[in-house]
N, C-alpha and C positions, 0 to 999 in steps of 0.2 A: 712900768715900761715892759713891753713884750719883746722878747728877743727869739729869733729863730734857733732851732737847734742846728748846729753845723753838720753838714752832710759829710760822710766819709769820702775820701778820694775815689774809691771804687765802691759802688753800691753792691756789686756782686763780684767778689774776688775771682770766681771761677771764670768770668769773661775776660780777665786780664792774663790768665794763665796760658802758656804756649800749648800748642796741640801735642807736641812731643818734647822730650828733654834729651839733650846732647849729653855725652859723658862729662863735658866741661860743666855744664849746669848742675849735673848730679854731684860733681866733685865740690862745687860751690856750696851746695845744700849740705853735704857732709861736713865741709870746713866750717861753715857758719850759716844757719838758716836765714839770718837777717841779710847776709851778703847775697844769697839767692834771691830773697824778696826784692831788694833793691835793684839788683841787675836784671832779674827776669821779669818781675811783675811791674815794678816802677820804671824800668828802662833807664836807670842812672848809668851813665858811662864813665869810665875812668881813662886817663891817658894811657896810650899803649906802652908796654914794657920794651925793653930792648930785644927780648926774645920775640916778641910779637912783631916788631918792626922788621927783624931779620926774616922771620917766617913769611910775613906778607910780601916782602920783596922777592924771596925765593919762589913763592907760588906764582907771582906775577910773571917773573922771568921765565919759569918753566913753562907756564901755560902759553906765553906768547912765542916761546922758542919751539915747542914740540907740537904745537897744533898746526898742522899743515894748512896752507890755503885751500879753500874749497876746490875739490876736483883733483887735488895733488896726492901723491902716495906719501905715507909716513916715512920718517928717517929709518934707514936699515939699522940693524942692532948694533954694529961696530961703531957707526957714526953716532948713534944715540948715546953709548956709554962714554965715548970720548968727549962728546959735547956736554953730557950731564956733569962729568968731573970738572971740566973747564968752567962751566956756568956756575957750579956749586962754589968753587974757589972765588970767582968774580963777585958773586952775591955776598959771600961772607966778607971779602975785603971792602966792598962798597958800603955794606952795613956798618962795618967798623969805622970807616971814614966819616960817614954821615952821623953816627952816634958819638964818635970821639973816644972810642975804647982803646 
């Protein structure tokens, strides 16, 4: 009986490597090289952490609050700081409600 030799998932690992590495990916490698391999090369995902959910909510809210519509002036500094504080508290409270902390 003739059996084919199984091919590796990646014939050329360099083709699967990213063009650049973020500080997060470098931290993954420093923590555990296998973690880096599975997350970066194999693209295995994990459920988001509580901190990731809060951070994503904050980034989304800030981006949509402080990006003026095309052709409009950005918020002035006083309004910006007041709105930032209010929005930060709102996002933290919303995330706590959604996560159940």
